[in-house]
NUBAZA-187251 format. One record per residue: z, y, x of N, C-alpha, C, O in turn. Coordinates in steps of 0.02 Angstrom, whole numbers, padded with zeros to 5 digits, always signed. Example, Ala and Ser with C-alpha at 12.3 -4.5 7.8 and 13.67 -1.06 7.14 Angstrom:
# residues 2
+00390-00284+00660+00390-00225+00615+00390-00165+00660+00423-00166+00712 +00354-00112+00642+00357-00053+00684+00394+00002+00645+00402+00057+00670 
***
This chain:
# residues 317
+05593+05769+05663+05584+05716+05626+05626+05718+05584+05686+05731+05591 +05584+05698+05512+05595+05691+05448+05641+05638+05430+05673+05648+05379 +05654+05565+05471+05664+05523+05468+05743+05502+05549+05738+05502+05610 +05783+05494+05517+05832+05477+05572+05884+05406+05557+05896+05389+05499 +05905+05378+05602+05937+05319+05604+05921+05261+05596+05866+05248+05621 +05957+05202+05561+06008+05220+05514+06071+05226+05551+06074+05221+05612 +06115+05236+05519+06183+05282+05543+06229+05254+05488+06216+05259+05428 +06286+05224+05516+06352+05209+05483+06358+05266+05429+06351+05326+05443 +06368+05245+05377+06406+05303+05322+06446+05270+05274+06430+05225+05234 +06537+05315+05291+06569+05273+05262+06546+05259+05169+06573+05211+05142 +06504+05297+05133+06493+05305+05062+06421+05222+05053+06418+05174+05015 +06380+05245+05109+06312+05194+05102+06306+05140+05144+06254+05108+05141 +06350+05125+05182+06348+05084+05214+06298+05100+05281+06314+05131+05332 +06248+05075+05268+06187+05080+05340+06144+05119+05314+06106+05095+05272 +06138+05193+05331+06105+05232+05304+06041+05262+05328+06048+05312+05364 +05990+05245+05318+05915+05292+05337+05923+05353+05324+05921+05366+05264 +05937+05420+05376+05940+05483+05332+05864+05515+05341+05824+05499+05385 +05856+05564+05287+05795+05576+05258+05819+05671+05268+05868+05692+05237 +05796+05698+05293+05786+05781+05306+05712+05795+05284+05662+05774+05313 +05712+05842+05219+05668+05861+05193+05665+05926+05205+05611+05956+05202 +05716+05952+05218+05714+06020+05215+05718+06069+05282+05770+06069+05315 +05663+06110+05302+05690+06140+05393+05761+06168+05382+05787+06184+05329 +05789+06171+05453+05829+06210+05453+05840+06301+05462+05809+06337+05500 +05884+06317+05421+05914+06298+05388+05910+06335+05311+05944+06385+05302 +05879+06315+05273+05871+06338+05210+05921+06317+05138+05922+06259+05116 +05948+06358+05115+06001+06328+05072+06010+06381+05022+05992+06439+05032 +06046+06354+04950+06074+06409+04906+06145+06424+04923+06177+06467+04894 +06167+06387+04970+06230+06404+04975+06245+06432+05049+06203+06419+05092 +06292+06462+05065+06300+06463+05162+06392+06441+05151+06437+06482+05140 +06399+06382+05156+06467+06351+05159+06515+06379+05219+06499+06384+05278 +06576+06394+05192+06595+06428+05266+06611+06384+05315+06622+06396+05374 +06614+06296+05268+06637+06232+05323+06572+06197+05351+06572+06146+05386 +06513+06232+05330+06452+06200+05355+06435+06192+05433+06424+06237+05473 +06436+06127+05443+06441+06102+05523+06360+06137+05545+06353+06119+05603 +06306+06170+05528+06242+06179+05550+06250+06262+05557+06199+06292+05573 +06304+06297+05547+06306+06349+05548+06281+06405+05474+06268+06381+05419 +06278+06472+05486+06250+06513+05418+06177+06483+05420+06141+06457+05463 +06173+06499+05356+06101+06493+05321+06048+06543+05334+06058+06601+05317 +05996+06526+05363+05952+06550+05395+05926+06600+05336+05933+06661+05334 +05893+06557+05286+05855+06574+05223+05907+06551+05167+05936+06497+05169 +05914+06596+05119+05957+06592+05060+05915+06610+05013+05904+06669+05000 +05881+06547+04975+05844+06552+04922+05883+06498+04850+05934+06462+04850 +05843+06510+04809+05846+06458+04757+05789+06428+04695+05792+06393+04645 +05743+06460+04728+05668+06461+04705+05637+06369+04759+05640+06362+04820 +05615+06324+04714+05592+06254+04761+05507+06297+04797+05476+06350+04790 +05503+06243+04830+05447+06242+04857+05417+06190+04902+05453+06141+04910 +05369+06189+04928+05327+06141+04959+05344+06148+05032+05328+06202+05057 +05375+06104+05073+05396+06098+05141+05341+06049+05190+05300+06061+05235 +05363+05986+05154+05323+05962+05191+05281+05904+05141+05313+05890+05091 +05219+05871+05148+05184+05841+05124+05214+05761+05095+05224+05715+05135 +05223+05755+05036+05248+05689+05034+05248+05642+05058+05294+05615+05088 +05167+05616+05044+05143+05545+05084+05163+05557+05164+05187+05507+05191 +05156+05617+05204+05180+05606+05276+05250+05596+05287+05264+05566+05338 +05304+05617+05245+05382+05611+05216+05372+05545+05230+05377+05528+05289 +05356+05490+05177+05358+05432+05148+05335+05381+05228+05366+05333+05250 +05268+05416+05258+05242+05357+05295+05292+05373+05367+05297+05330+05411 +05322+05429+05371+05398+05430+05447+05441+05376+05411+05457+05328+05446 +05460+05377+05353+05526+05357+05322+05494+05252+05335+05524+05202+05353 +05414+05264+05311+05425+05177+05319+05425+05172+05390+05467+05132+05411 +05381+05207+05441+05394+05194+05501+05450+05179+05530+05456+05128+05564 +05492+05215+05523+05566+05193+05543+05618+05130+05533+05663+05104+05566 +05584+05120+05467+05606+05051+05429+05583+05002+05486+05620+04972+05525 +05520+04999+05484+05478+04955+05555+05522+04949+05618+05535+04892+05638 +05540+04989+05641+05575+04989+05682+05652+04978+05680+05679+04957+05732 +05677+04987+05643+05750+04974+05615+05743+04911+05597+05794+04879+05606 +05693+04877+05571+05684+04784+05566+05663+04751+05631+05680+04694+05645 +05632+04782+05662+05636+04753+05746+05697+04732+05780+05710+04684+05817 +05728+04782+05758+05791+04786+05799+05857+04758+05773+05917+04759+05790 +05810+04726+05715+05863+04692+05666+05927+04737+05652+05984+04713+05654 +05916+04791+05639+05969+04855+05601+05958+04848+05523+05904+04851+05495 +06008+04839+05497+06020+04835+05438+06005+04908+05395+06024+04961+05420 +05971+04907+05330+05976+04959+05302+06001+04954+05216+05976+04914+05177 +06046+04995+05199+06051+05000+05142+06056+05046+05086+06088+05036+05034 +06017+05106+05103+06004+05148+05074+05946+05191+05119+05930+05181+05178 +05927+05229+05085+05868+05293+05104+05907+05346+05067+05922+05346+05007 +05919+05385+05108+05968+05446+05101+05933+05534+05129+05922+05557+05185 +05923+05564+05055+05903+05619+05068+05963+05666+05079+05998+05685+05032 +05975+05688+05155+06032+05732+05193+05999+05778+05221+05961+05759+05266 +05999+05832+05209+05960+05883+05244+05990+05948+05288+06048+05969+05286 +05952+05965+05315+05981+06019+05353+05964+06074+05316+05946+06121+05351 +05963+06085+05238+05984+06134+05180+05984+06089+05100+05986+06029+05088 +05982+06129+05071+05995+06095+05017+05931+06052+04989+05878+06082+04995 +05926+05992+04963+05870+05948+04976+05814+05945+04920+05755+05928+04922 +05872+05977+04853+05821+06004+04794+05785+06039+04788+05745+06039+04741 +05787+06097+04851+05748+06152+04857+05677+06125+04850+05637+06155+04815 +05657+06061+04888+05611+06028+04886+05566+06004+04841+05569+05946+04821 +05517+06049+04819+05494+06037+04760+05447+05979+04742+05418+05971+04689 +05445+05937+04806+05416+05879+04814+05477+05841+04814+05498+05830+04871 +05501+05824+04782+05583+05795+04810+05573+05712+04753+05593+05659+04775 +05549+05716+04704+05544+05667+04653+05473+05624+04660+05466+05563+04652 +05428+05666+04675+05363+05622+04715+05394+05576+04771+05393+05515+04774 +05423+05620+04814+05449+05572+04866+05486+05512+04854+05477+05460+04885 +05528+05522+04809+05579+05473+04799+05529+05418+04763+05537+05362+04787 +05475+05423+04708+05424+05378+04701+05385+05329+04743+05382+05268+04745 +05353+05380+04780+05336+05343+04840+05379+05300+04889+05348+05256+04920 +05457+05310+04903+05486+05278+04929+05530+05199+04896+05562+05153+04923 +05512+05213+04830+05530+05150+04776+05510+05096+04806+05540+05042+04806 +05457+05109+04834+05388+05043+04839+05407+05039+04885+05353+05041+04914 +05459+05031+04940+05502+05006+04999+05558+04971+04981+05601+04947+05018 +05555+04971+04922+05623+04914+04894+05681+04913+04926+05714+04864+04944 +05695+04983+04933+05781+05010+04957+05806+05061+04912+05771+05109+04893 +05883+05048+04889+05906+05101+04870+05889+05166+04891+05869+05171+04949 +05893+05235+04844+05881+05292+04870+05932+05328+04830+05943+05328+04769 +05964+05363+04889+06016+05407+04867+06001+05505+04883+05954+05527+04917 +06047+05542+04853+06036+05603+04882+06092+05631+04889+06130+05628+04841 +06110+05661+04943+06184+05697+04954+06149+05778+04946+06104+05799+04982 +06183+05819+04887+06160+05891+04878+06232+05908+04841+06279+05873+04822 +06217+05988+04840+06260+06029+04836+06265+06029+04761+06320+06040+04736 +06220+06020+04730+06226+06031+04650+06218+06083+04618+06226+06086+04557 +06198+06143+04664+06169+06229+04648+06114+06222+04603+06107+06266+04559 +06077+06178+04605+06022+06181+04561+06026+06121+04501+05974+06096+04480 +06067+06109+04486+06049+06032+04442+06066+06076+04375+06071+06040+04325 +06075+06146+04361+06036+06174+04289+05983+06163+04265+05965+06156+04206 +05940+06161+04342+05864+06153+04309+05834+06085+04300+05835+06043+04344 +05809+06077+04242+05771+06013+04205+05731+05984+04259+05735+05924+04269 +05690+06023+04298+05650+05982+04349+05700+05938+04401+05691+05883+04427 +05762+05991+04403+05785+05964+04464+05812+05890+04432+05792+05837+04457 +05852+05890+04384+05882+05844+04336+05818+05775+04354+05830+05726+04389 +05759+05789+04320+05710+05742+04322+05690+05709+04373+05665+05653+04368 +05699+05748+04440+05691+05735+04501+05762+05668+04514+05763+05608+04527 +05789+05697+04508+05859+05660+04530+05881+05597+04489+05920+05556+04513 +05857+05590+04434+05878+05545+04393+05829+05462+04416+05841+05403+04400 +05771+05495+04459+05730+05443+04505+05767+05405+04544+05752+05346+04554 +05830+05438+04576+05885+05393+04632+05922+05339+04603+05926+05332+04542 +05947+05307+04639+06001+05266+04617+06064+05286+04633+06109+05256+04604 +06087+05349+04691+06138+05342+04707+06131+05420+04721+06082+05438+04755 +06192+05487+04690+06182+05547+04686+06254+05575+04701+06297+05548+04666 +06272+05618+04740+06335+05640+04763+06320+05720+04744+06271+05751+04764 +06372+05747+04703+06364+05810+04690+06424+05829+04722+06469+05787+04729 +06431+05905+04746+06481+05933+04765+06520+05992+04724+06500+06044+04698 +06581+05964+04728+06630+06017+04671+06683+06033+04717+06731+05994+04720 +06682+06091+04759+06740+06124+04803+06797+06174+04751+06858+06183+04748 +06759+06190+04728+06795+06238+04661+06752+06228+04587+06696+06209+04570 +06814+06254+04554+06793+06285+04467+06809+06319+04442+06807+06315+04381 +06837+06387+04481+06864+06450+04486+06821+06507+04532+06818+06512+04594 +06794+06539+04490+06709+06571+04502+06762+06609+04590+06736+06582+04638 +06808+06648+04609+06824+06675+04647+06828+06627+04719+06806+06643+04774 +06859+06569+04700+06861+06513+04764+06803+06473+04765+06793+06443+04818 +06755+06464+04714+06698+06436+04720+06647+06497+04785+06614+06476+04832 +06657+06570+04766+06622+06602+04810+06634+06617+04871+06593+06637+04912 +06710+06603+04884+06731+06613+04965+06727+06548+04979+06729+06540+05040 +06721+06496+04948+06703+06444+05000+06645+06401+04999+06639+06355+05039 +06597+06416+04950+06530+06404+04954+06477+06468+04966+06418+06459+04983 +06505+06529+04957+06471+06582+04981+06398+06568+04931+06347+06562+04964 +06391+06563+04863+06318+06532+04841+06272+06605+04854+06292+06657+04879 +06208+06591+04830+06167+06634+04828+06173+06691+04757+06181+06666+04702 +06169+06739+04762+06181+06806+04723+06163+06787+04641+06199+06801+04593 +06095+06751+04637+06078+06749+04567+06111+06671+04539+06088+06649+04487 +06155+06640+04569+06191+06572+04542+06229+06603+04496+06225+06664+04490 +06265+06571+04463+06327+06570+04405+06365+06516+04405+06339+06465+04382 +06428+06511+04428+06466+06453+04436+06461+06422+04357+06459+06361+04349 +06461+06459+04314+06465+06404+04248+06395+06368+04208+06387+06326+04164 +06351+06410+04250+06297+06367+04235+06269+06296+04285+06228+06253+04272 +06311+06307+04344+06310+06249+04392+06342+06196+04367+06311+06143+04362 +06399+06200+04351+06442+06150+04320+06435+06136+04250+06463+06084+04233 +06397+06178+04190+06359+06137+04147+06296+06097+04168+06279+06047+04136 +06261+06121+04222+06212+06091+04239+06229+06002+04251+06202+05949+04234 +06290+06022+04292+06316+05948+04321+06318+05904+04262+06281+05855+04257 +06379+05929+04199+06377+05887+04159+06319+05861+04121+06313+05804+04100 +06270+05918+04115+06205+05872+04090+06182+05815+04130+06166+05760+04107 +06181+05827+04174+06142+05775+04238+06196+05706+04217+06168+05651+04217 +06258+05708+04203+06320+05662+04231+06277+05625+04156+06257+05567+04157 +06269+05664+04104+06272+05629+04018+06188+05585+04037+06167+05549+03992 +06166+05588+04071+06100+05566+04076+06068+05506+04128+06027+05462+04120 +06098+05523+04170+06095+05489+04238+06128+05429+04242+06189+05428+04244 +06088+05368+04243+06086+05294+04242+06114+05267+04313+06133+05210+04323 +06112+05310+04352+06120+05274+04437+06195+05279+04451+06234+05276+04403 +06219+05285+04513+06288+05280+04523+06292+05363+04535+06254+05384+04578 +06342+05420+04494+06362+05476+04528+06432+05471+04550+06481+05441+04527 +06423+05506+04597+06493+05513+04646+06500+05595+04634+06470+05633+04596 +06553+05606+04681+06545+05682+04690+06604+05688+04746+06648+05646+04757 +06594+05751+04777+06641+05774+04852+06665+05836+04830+06641+05880+04794 +06741+05827+04871+06780+05895+04862+06798+05910+04931+06832+05871+04964 +06772+05977+04957+06793+05984+05022+06862+06012+05022+06858+06065+04991 +06935+06000+05045+06985+06058+05032+06972+06079+05121+06950+06051+05171 +07003+06157+05099+07007+06192+05138+07077+06237+05158+07108+06254+05107 +07095+06250+05195+07176+06277+05198+07179+06338+05172+07144+06381+05200 +07206+06352+05135+07215+06422+05100+07178+06455+05052+07182+06513+05031 +07136+06400+05035+07076+06421+04998+07084+06379+04932+07114+06396+04881 +07051+06324+04945+07063+06275+04886+07106+06209+04881+07094+06158+04849 +07153+06224+04918+07191+06167+04926+07257+06174+04891+07304+06138+04905 +07260+06222+04846+07325+06226+04807+07331+06188+04755+07280+06154+04754 +07369+06173+04704+07389+06120+04655+07349+06146+04604+07313+06101+04583 +07336+06208+04571+07328+06240+04524+07242+06244+04518+07215+06250+04463 +07210+06240+04575+07148+06235+04597+07115+06157+04584+07063+06141+04554 +07167+06113+04617+07152+06038+04623+07164+06015+04566+07129+05965+04559 +07198+06026+04516+07218+06021+04437+07153+06031+04406+07125+05983+04378 +07129+06087+04408+07060+06108+04377+07006+06077+04396+06963+06078+04352 +06991+06049+04448+06950+06015+04480+06945+05952+04463+06888+05928+04456 +07001+05911+04452+07029+05852+04420+07009+05861+04356+06982+05807+04342 +07004+05904+04298+07008+05924+04243+06915+05906+04226+06887+05872+04182 +06895+05937+04272+06814+05958+04261+06786+05868+04282+06748+05836+04245 +06810+05846+04334+06793+05773+04346+06806+05746+04295+06755+05737+04262 +06858+05725+04268+06861+05694+04204+06798+05698+04172+06764+05647+04176 +06776+05745+04143+06730+05773+04099+06660+05740+04131+06617+05713+04096 +06657+05748+04195+06618+05723+04230+06587+05665+04232+06527+05653+04234 +06644+05622+04231+06673+05545+04241+06603+05508+04297+06557+05471+04281 +06623+05540+04369+06594+05506+04438+06633+05433+04445+06694+05429+04439 +06586+05373+04461+06603+05314+04485+06664+05315+04546+06709+05274+04554 +06646+05384+04590+06711+05394+04638+06712+05452+04632+06664+05477+04602 +06751+05483+04649+06779+05560+04675+06799+05550+04743+06840+05508+04763 +06758+05607+04791+06788+05576+04861+06833+05630+04880+06835+05662+04828 +06862+05654+04913+06904+05700+04954+06877+05709+05042+06871+05662+05081 +06866+05768+05054+06851+05766+05116+06877+05837+05156+06893+05885+05121 +06880+05842+05212+06888+05897+05247+06837+05916+05306+06784+05885+05310 +06849+05949+05338+06789+05982+05402+06799+05934+05444+06857+05916+05453 +06761+05912+05468+06785+05850+05547+06729+05892+05599+06727+05869+05656 +06687+05946+05587+06666+05963+05654+06664+06026+05657+06673+06050+05601 +06656+06067+05702+06664+06153+05695+06628+06182+05639+06566+06181+05634 +06674+06211+05591+06631+06235+05549+06625+06293+05561+06652+06313+05613 +06569+06367+05499+06536+06409+05509+06582+06444+05521+06580+06442+05583 +06627+06478+05509+06675+06506+05512+06745+06506+05548+06786+06463+05532 +06756+06548+05592+06802+06511+05656+06864+06535+05600+06868+06571+05550 +06915+06485+05647+06972+06491+05604+07002+06452+05570+07059+06430+05575 +06946+06439+05519+06936+06388+05478+06972+06327+05482+06945+06290+05522 +07019+06304+05457+07068+06240+05441+07052+06200+05386+07038+06223+05330 +07053+06115+05407+07055+06071+05349+07135+06084+05313+07187+06105+05340 +07125+06067+05259+07174+06053+05223+07226+06014+05259+07205+05972+05299 +07304+06021+05249+07362+05967+05283+07336+05922+05254+07286+05921+05218 +07382+05872+05274+07394+05800+05279+07434+05782+05172+07427+05742+05125 +07486+05867+05200+07527+05846+05119+07467+05876+05079+07472+05858+05020 +07410+05916+05091+07395+05933+05035+07332+05887+05012+07306+05881+04956 +07322+05867+05052+07258+05807+05035+07276+05754+05011+07237+05716+04983 +07371+05738+05021+07383+05670+04992+07418+05721+04934+07477+05708+04945 +07419+05760+04892+07423+05782+04830+07377+05789+04795+07376+05787+04733 +07334+05797+04831+07249+05812+04791+07241+05724+04768+07208+05704+04720 +07268+05696+04799+07238+05629+04799+07263+05601+04740+07233+05569+04697 +07346+05621+04744+07389+05595+04687+07372+05633+04615+07387+05608+04561 +07343+05688+04621+07322+05729+04561+07274+05710+04527+07280+05704+04465 +07212+05694+04564+07156+05654+04560+07161+05587+04538+07112+05563+04510 +07217+05549+04546+07200+05475+04539+07244+05477+04447+07238+05440+04398 +07275+05523+04457+07308+05520+04379+07259+05527+04352+07272+05494+04301 +07200+05548+04343+07157+05561+04298+07080+05534+04301+07042+05546+04254 +07061+05498+04357+07022+05479+04388+07021+05406+04394+07076+05392+04418 +06992+05360+04385+06987+05286+04414+06980+05267+04485+07012+05220+04509 +06938+05305+04522+06941+05291+04609+06925+05357+04621+06893+05400+04590 +06954+05356+04669+06980+05424+04719+06968+05373+04806+06984+05314+04817 +06942+05414+04844+06943+05419+04917+06933+05455+04949+06902+05504+04931 +06957+05447+05019+06953+05500+05072+06906+05491+05107+06895+05435+05131 +06856+05561+05122+06802+05540+05147+06819+05598+05206+06808+05657+05198 +06853+05564+05277+06871+05601+05326+06846+05581+05380+06869+05604+05433 +06794+05534+05380+06753+05523+05444+06795+05524+05522+06785+05558+05572 +06844+05475+05507+06882+05475+05574+06806+05427+05631+06750+05404+05620 +06854+05433+05687+06805+05396+05755+06818+05345+05739+06867+05330+05705 +06762+05297+05768+06793+05213+05772+06777+05189+05704+06760+05227+05659 +06785+05104+05695+06767+05065+05648+06819+05072+05588+06849+05020+05575 +06837+05135+05544+06877+05129+05498+06890+05108+05438+06924+05130+05392 +06843+05043+05451+06828+05001+05377+06835+04925+05422+06827+04872+05390 +06852+04921+05502+06863+04848+05511+06943+04839+05507+06987+04865+05540 +06945+04776+05433+06997+04738+05428+07012+04680+05485+06990+04623+05475 +07058+04698+05557+07039+04641+05570+07104+04587+05582+07097+04533+05611 +07157+04606+05559+07195+04554+05523+07250+04602+05584+07307+04599+05563 +07248+04618+05610+07296+04668+05665+07308+04713+05637+07261+04749+05622 +07394+04737+05610+07426+04760+05559+07429+04835+05589+07447+04881+05553 +07415+04842+05643+07411+04935+05657+07326+04934+05654+07322+04969+05704 +07285+04927+05644+07223+04927+05635+07209+04933+05575+07162+04970+05560 +07247+04898+05522+07247+04877+05452+07286+04935+05417+07268+04957+05362 +07338+04956+05448+07360+05013+05424+07310+05089+05438+07304+05131+05394 +07275+05097+05506+07248+05155+05497+07183+05143+05475+07146+05192+05485 +07153+05092+05447+07095+05085+05404+07119+05106+05345+07099+05157+05316 +07162+05071+05325+07190+05090+05239+07208+05177+05226+07190+05216+05181 +07246+05185+05278+07274+05257+05299+07209+05314+05282+07211+05365+05248 +07157+05284+05317+07115+05339+05319+07063+05351+05247+07034+05404+05236 +07061+05306+05216+07050+05295+05141+07087+05337+05102+07070+05388+05073 +07149+05305+05106+07204+05306+05024+07269+05330+05077+07271+05314+05136 +07309+05359+05050+07388+05371+05063+07412+05298+05051+07385+05252+05020 +07467+05300+05082+07506+05226+05069+07560+05246+05053+07580+05301+05073 +07604+05200+05007+07657+05220+04985+07715+05170+05032+07701+05115+05056 +07775+05203+05037+07813+05146+05078+07814+05088+05057+07801+05042+05096 +07830+05076+04989+07837+05024+04955+07761+04965+04985+07760+04903+04984 +07726+04995+05000+07669+04956+04966+07653+04943+05065+07629+04890+05084 +07673+05004+05119+07666+04970+05175+07713+04923+05196+07698+04882+05239 +07782+04924+05166+07829+04859+05195+07803+04796+05144+07840+04747+05148 +07749+04789+05100+07725+04733+05084+07695+04721+05130+07714+04676+05167 +07639+04757+05143+07585+04737+05187+07619+04708+05267+07599+04660+05299 +07676+04755+05284+07706+04721+05351+07750+04644+05329+07767+04598+05366 +07756+04649+05283+07796+04566+05270+07736+04525+05276+07741+04483+05321 +07679+04525+05240+07615+04496+05224+07594+04466+05314+07580+04407+05326 +07595+04518+05365+07586+04516+05408+07637+04502+05479+07625+04508+05539 +07698+04482+05441+07735+04459+05477+07773+04506+05526+07801+04482+05575 +07773+04560+05514+07787+04628+05559+07848+04673+05537+07873+04671+05481 +07867+04710+05582+07919+04748+05551+07899+04825+05554+07842+04845+05565 +07946+04860+05545+07919+04921+05508+07924+04968+05585+07922+05029+05573 +07927+04956+05647+07954+04981+05702+07865+04991+05717+07848+05022+05767 +07823+04967+05679+07761+04956+05694+07738+05030+05662+07718+05074+05699 +07741+05037+05606+07742+05114+05572+07772+05174+05611+07740+05226+05616 +07835+05166+05641+07869+05198+05668+07843+05225+05733+07846+05285+05748 +07811+05167+05780+07777+05185+05837+07707+05209+05817+07675+05212+05869 +07664+05228+05762+07603+05238+05753+07622+05321+05724+07579+05365+05724 +07687+05332+05700+07710+05385+05682+07710+05451+05745+07685+05508+05747 +07763+05399+05808+07772+05430+05859+07693+05449+05902+07678+05503+05927 +07667+05413+05900+07598+05431+05933+07558+05469+05899+07501+05476+05921 +07575+05500+05841+07539+05532+05797+07457+05499+05777+07399+05513+05789 +07482+05464+05753+07430+05408+05733+07439+05417+05662+07389+05431+05629 +07483+05412+05639+07503+05407+05552+07540+05463+05528+07564+05485+05581 +07559+05499+05484+07602+05553+05463+07629+05558+05389+07593+05554+05340 +07693+05568+05388+07722+05553+05321+07727+05604+05285+07739+05656+05316 +07722+05609+05222+07705+05651+05168+07759+05632+05118+07788+05578+05112 +07770+05697+05079+07795+05654+05004+07761+05700+04936+07732+05754+04943 +07768+05673+04886+07727+05689+04825+07772+05659+04770+07789+05601+04764 +07786+05708+04735+07842+05678+04673+07905+05642+04681+07934+05600+04647 +07918+05670+04737+07977+05627+04760+07962+05541+04782+08004+05496+04778 +07898+05535+04802+07887+05484+04835+07850+05486+04921+07808+05527+04941 +07879+05433+04958+07863+05439+05023+07775+05395+05041+07766+05334+05042 +07730+05443+05052+07664+05420+05077+07659+05433+05139+07681+05484+05166 +07619+05372+05175+07603+05387+05247+07517+05398+05239+07488+05368+05194 +07491+05428+05272+07422+05460+05287+07378+05447+05352+07426+05429+05385 +07343+05444+05382+07319+05432+05443+07292+05499+05472+07248+05528+05441 +07321+05529+05540+07341+05593+05558+07269+05620+05557+07222+05581+05562 +07259+05689+05551+07198+05707+05536+07157+05738+05604+07187+05771+05646 +07093+05726+05608+07056+05746+05666+07069+05826+05694+07054+05878+05664 +07103+05821+05768+07127+05879+05784+07189+05889+05787+07205+05941+05817 +07232+05857+05766+07310+05855+05754+07328+05819+05790+07389+05829+05786 +07319+05774+05835+07338+05726+05873+07386+05776+05925+07368+05830+05948 +07466+05733+05939+07505+05790+05983+07541+05837+05946+07588+05870+05968 +07514+05842+05876+07561+05883+05861+07620+05872+05833+07616+05814+05814 +07679+05896+05817+07733+05857+05778+07734+05897+05692+07773+05877+05649 
***
């Protein structure tokens, strides 16, 4: 199946996924990848599926979704490998544009230095670039790139693309404990993103079993620190943590609202106090969530913040 969903997406609403790459052909073999090690490492683009065949399958999925009353906000290229390795990507986007639905591409940015890749991506409405590191050794440890790739070339390609892309450009930074979650690297990434000027910068952690055993997501304190550092230089920063359930359901119930907000943004103590005041609730709501290991308290620059507890850490003190 080259089309699946639609599935709920924190970034894109209701997204119909398009898998235009066989598993697992990629330019990277990221330590945190949920699909396991890359089977075929390559940087040369090739033909995997016929563009018209892929478009027909997507159209059929749209028809099925419409029959069930399922809305679709985006058609999203999100693959079992790197989607820009598909030499037909530009043609596929052109065919899908006829379906009158916005098109998104979630990619690792490793080939965006190529003009043909940038030309294809300019046809999309929304593009996500991966920026896990801007230091060569850390990049190699996190993303484990194809031996022919050079980080400076990749970063320069991102800047070139950003300067000409007229759609919505976002970035994603995956934070791994002990590798790229230190202040120095996060500050460098923030500096680079200031040049790139994405509409939104997402901070992510692994939420499914990663390729490398023993790998751990950055701590709540580290992701809060990263959020604060990014926010000092960027106007729109958000967590991409992928909690279970409907994380965006603002129900008017103060506990649900607190958990929804803190899964996306850390909340300062005074901001929570203001929310509680509006809800006619007391601080014991927060104390209870902390006691239940649903919220965690952390500090940054002598300010107290509350962050939703990360997956897999329930019951830990």
